[in-house]
C-alpha positions as CSV (number, residue, x, y, z in Angstrom):
1,M,0.0,0.1,0.1
2,I,1.2,3.5,-0.8
3,E,-0.4,6.4,1.2
4,I,0.2,10.1,0.5
5,K,-0.6,12.6,3.2
6,H,-1.2,16.3,2.6
7,L,1.1,16.4,-0.4
8,Y,2.1,19.9,-1.7
9,K,4.4,20.7,-4.7
10,S,5.4,24.1,-5.9
11,F,7.8,25.3,-8.5
12,E,9.0,28.8,-7.4
13,D,5.8,30.7,-6.7
14,K,3.5,28.4,-8.7
15,E,1.6,25.6,-6.7
16,V,1.1,22.6,-8.8
17,L,-0.3,20.1,-6.1
18,H,-2.4,21.1,-3.3
19,D,-3.0,19.1,-0.2
20,I,-3.5,15.8,-1.8
21,S,-4.1,12.8,0.5
22,T,-5.1,9.3,-0.7
23,V,-4.4,5.7,-0.6
24,F,-3.2,3.4,-3.5
25,E,-4.2,-0.2,-2.5
26,D,-2.4,-3.5,-2.8
27,G,-3.8,-5.9,-5.5
28,K,-5.7,-3.1,-7.3
29,T,-5.1,-1.1,-10.4
30,N,-5.0,2.5,-9.1
31,L,-5.5,5.1,-11.9
32,I,-4.5,8.7,-11.9
33,I,-6.7,10.6,-14.4
34,G,-7.0,14.4,-15.2
35,Q,-6.6,16.9,-18.1
36,S,-3.3,17.8,-19.3
37,G,-1.6,20.3,-16.9
38,S,-3.7,19.1,-14.0
39,G,-0.7,17.9,-12.0
40,K,-1.1,14.0,-12.4
41,T,2.4,13.6,-14.0
42,V,4.0,15.9,-11.1
43,L,2.1,13.6,-8.7
44,M,3.5,10.4,-10.3
45,K,7.0,11.9,-10.1
46,N,6.7,12.8,-6.5
47,L,5.6,9.2,-5.7
48,V,8.7,7.7,-7.3
49,G,11.3,10.2,-6.2
50,L,11.9,12.0,-9.5
51,L,10.6,15.2,-7.7
52,D,10.7,16.1,-3.9
53,P,7.3,17.4,-2.5
54,T,7.4,20.9,-1.0
55,S,5.7,19.2,2.0
56,G,3.7,16.2,2.9
57,Q,4.5,12.4,3.2
58,V,4.7,9.4,0.8
59,L,4.4,6.3,2.8
60,Y,5.3,2.8,1.3
61,D,3.7,0.4,3.7
62,G,4.3,2.9,6.5
63,R,7.8,3.9,5.3
64,D,8.2,7.7,4.7
65,F,9.9,7.9,1.3
66,V,10.4,11.7,1.6
67,A,12.2,11.4,4.8
68,M,14.6,8.6,3.7
69,T,18.3,9.0,3.0
70,K,19.6,8.6,-0.4
71,R,20.7,5.1,0.3
72,E,17.4,4.1,1.8
73,K,15.6,5.5,-1.2
74,I,17.9,3.5,-3.5
75,M,17.0,0.4,-1.6
76,L,13.3,1.1,-1.8
77,R,13.4,1.7,-5.5
78,R,14.5,-2.0,-6.0
79,E,10.9,-2.8,-4.9
80,M,9.6,-0.7,-7.7
81,G,8.9,-1.6,-11.4
82,M,8.4,1.0,-14.0
83,I,6.9,1.1,-17.4
84,F,7.5,4.3,-19.4
85,Q,5.3,5.9,-22.0
86,S,7.6,5.1,-24.7
87,A,8.5,1.7,-23.6
88,A,12.1,2.9,-23.2
89,L,13.8,-0.3,-24.4
90,F,17.4,-0.4,-25.2
91,D,17.7,-0.5,-29.1
92,S,21.1,-2.3,-29.0
93,L,19.8,-5.2,-26.7
94,S,17.8,-8.0,-27.6
95,V,14.3,-8.6,-26.1
96,L,15.7,-11.1,-23.7
97,E,18.7,-8.8,-22.7
98,N,16.2,-5.9,-22.1
99,V,14.3,-7.9,-19.6
100,M,17.5,-9.2,-18.1
101,F,18.8,-5.5,-17.5
102,P,17.4,-5.0,-14.2
103,L,18.5,-8.5,-13.0
104,D,22.0,-7.9,-14.2
105,M,22.0,-4.5,-12.4
106,F,20.4,-5.5,-9.0
107,S,20.0,-9.3,-8.8
108,T,22.5,-11.6,-7.0
109,K,21.5,-14.6,-9.1
110,N,24.0,-16.3,-11.3
111,Y,23.7,-15.8,-15.1
112,R,21.8,-19.1,-15.7
113,D,19.1,-18.0,-13.1
114,R,18.8,-14.7,-14.5
115,V,18.2,-16.0,-17.9
116,K,15.6,-18.3,-16.5
117,R,13.8,-15.4,-14.6
118,A,13.8,-13.3,-17.7
119,R,12.4,-16.0,-19.9
120,E,9.7,-16.7,-17.3
121,C,8.7,-13.1,-17.5
122,L,8.6,-13.1,-21.3
123,D,6.5,-16.2,-21.2
124,R,4.1,-14.5,-18.7
125,V,3.4,-11.7,-21.4
126,N,3.4,-14.3,-24.2
127,L,6.6,-13.2,-25.9
128,I,9.0,-15.9,-25.3
129,E,9.3,-16.5,-29.1
130,A,10.5,-13.1,-29.5
131,Q,13.5,-13.2,-27.0
132,S,16.1,-13.1,-29.8
133,K,14.5,-10.1,-31.7
134,Y,15.5,-6.4,-31.2
135,P,13.0,-3.7,-30.3
136,A,13.0,-2.4,-33.9
137,E,12.0,-5.8,-35.1
138,I,8.8,-6.0,-33.1
139,S,5.5,-4.0,-32.9
140,G,4.7,-1.1,-30.4
141,G,2.3,-3.4,-28.6
142,M,5.0,-6.0,-28.2
143,Q,7.5,-3.5,-27.0
144,K,5.0,-2.4,-24.2
145,R,4.7,-6.1,-23.3
146,V,8.5,-6.3,-23.3
147,A,8.5,-3.4,-21.0
148,I,6.0,-5.0,-18.6
149,A,8.1,-8.1,-18.5
150,R,11.2,-6.1,-17.6
151,A,9.2,-4.2,-15.0
152,I,8.1,-7.3,-13.1
153,A,11.7,-9.2,-13.5
154,L,12.6,-8.2,-10.0
155,N,9.2,-9.2,-8.4
156,P,8.3,-5.6,-7.5
157,K,5.8,-4.7,-4.7
158,Y,4.9,-1.4,-6.6
159,L,4.4,-0.9,-10.2
160,F,4.3,2.5,-11.9
161,C,2.9,3.0,-15.5
162,D,3.0,6.2,-17.3
163,E,0.6,6.3,-20.1
164,P,1.1,2.5,-21.0
165,N,-1.4,2.7,-23.9
166,S,0.0,5.6,-25.6
167,G,0.4,5.2,-29.3
168,L,-1.4,1.8,-29.4
169,D,-4.6,0.9,-31.2
170,P,-7.7,0.1,-29.2
171,K,-7.4,-3.7,-29.6
172,T,-3.7,-3.7,-28.3
173,S,-4.6,-1.4,-25.6
174,L,-7.1,-3.8,-24.2
175,V,-4.4,-6.5,-24.2
176,I,-2.0,-4.3,-22.2
177,D,-4.9,-3.4,-19.8
178,D,-5.8,-7.0,-19.3
179,L,-2.1,-7.9,-18.6
180,L,-1.5,-5.1,-16.1
181,S,-4.8,-6.1,-14.4
182,S,-3.9,-9.8,-14.2
183,I,-0.4,-9.3,-13.1
184,T,-1.5,-6.8,-10.3
185,K,-3.8,-9.5,-8.9
186,E,-1.6,-12.4,-9.4
187,F,1.3,-10.9,-7.6
188,D,-0.7,-8.7,-5.3
189,I,1.2,-5.5,-6.5
190,T,0.3,-1.9,-5.8
191,T,-0.1,-0.8,-9.4
192,I,-0.4,3.0,-10.3
193,I,-1.3,3.9,-13.8
194,N,-1.2,7.4,-15.1
195,T,-3.6,7.5,-18.1
196,H,-5.8,9.4,-20.5
197,D,-7.3,6.2,-21.8
198,M,-11.0,6.2,-21.1
199,N,-11.3,2.5,-22.0
200,S,-8.7,1.8,-19.3
201,V,-10.6,4.0,-16.8
202,M,-13.9,2.2,-17.4
203,G,-12.5,-1.3,-18.0
204,I,-9.8,-1.8,-15.1
205,G,-10.2,1.3,-12.9
206,E,-10.6,-0.2,-9.5
207,N,-9.4,2.9,-7.6
208,I,-9.5,6.1,-9.6
209,I,-8.1,9.4,-8.5
210,F,-9.3,12.5,-10.5
211,I,-6.8,15.4,-10.3
212,Y,-8.2,18.8,-11.2
213,E,-5.9,21.9,-11.2
214,G,-3.6,20.3,-8.6
215,H,-6.3,19.1,-6.2
216,K,-7.9,15.6,-5.6
217,D,-11.2,16.4,-7.0
218,W,-12.9,12.9,-7.0
219,Q,-12.0,9.3,-6.0
220,G,-13.9,6.0,-6.6
221,E,-14.4,2.9,-8.8
222,S,-15.3,3.0,-12.5
223,S,-18.6,1.7,-11.7
224,Q,-19.3,4.8,-9.7
225,I,-18.5,7.3,-12.6
226,M,-21.7,6.9,-14.6
227,G,-23.8,8.2,-11.5
228,S,-21.3,10.8,-10.3
229,T,-22.6,14.3,-9.8
230,N,-19.1,15.8,-10.0
231,K,-19.5,17.8,-13.2
232,R,-15.8,18.4,-13.7
233,L,-15.1,14.6,-13.6
234,T,-18.1,13.9,-15.9
235,D,-17.1,16.6,-18.4
236,F,-13.6,15.0,-18.5
237,I,-14.8,11.4,-18.8
238,F,-17.6,12.0,-21.2
239,A,-15.9,14.4,-23.5
240,S,-16.6,12.2,-26.5
241,D,-20.0,11.9,-28.1
242,L,-20.1,8.2,-27.8
243,L,-19.5,8.2,-24.0
244,K,-22.1,11.0,-23.6
245,E,-24.5,8.7,-25.3
246,M,-23.6,5.7,-23.2
247,R,-24.2,7.8,-20.0
248,S,-27.4,9.0,-21.3
249,V,-28.6,5.4,-21.9
250,V,-27.5,4.3,-18.4
251,N,-29.3,7.1,-16.7
252,E,-32.5,6.5,-18.7
253,Q,-32.4,2.8,-17.7
254,H,-31.8,3.9,-14.1
255,H,-34.7,6.3,-14.1
256,K,-37.0,3.5,-15.6
257,Q,-36.2,1.3,-12.7
């Protein structure tokens, strides 16, 4: 579990995050959503230590990340897996070597065991047959799956995903969503996903935090969105005509009942 308490972040005289408190739960897909410039990316960076909050606490199972020494933070980061928006694979390394990278850096296992673990992770994302290929030789969706395999190689307790469906077609996005959701439950990971993808929100959003102008404006499950009275949330979620129509149908059915 990750808990943030009264988190503030300012850049010079501009306040970007204002008094955010929330809990990201184990074994659930926790989504951070909001318009561009709302502060959700800054929030994610504060969570992983790429930025230091102006004030407040970031607690990893009760351990205050903000108050840790540099060495303590490095040790905690070994419990984190990260999936970047661009997949961020190394072009000069094969798929297998990319997945092995964190194992080579941090694991005390011998080479044979590191290869075995990397192959297990590739098999988990159904890419064992691509282990000898290079990133340029596989599709964008496959690259994201390699990034997921790399992120879980060290059995992380916490998994951070920055726009994992960016640049993917809807069908491939569903594959990535299903994979992240199943891995989260299988390994009881605290997964935090920063996303603009409304299909992800409605499909796998078990704990959703909506950020508006640096504030936590709403929190709940995807099933609660349709009936929400928070206009800023519904304007954001139902920006497309299709989603507006879906909500109208749901509300109409509700009134009939």
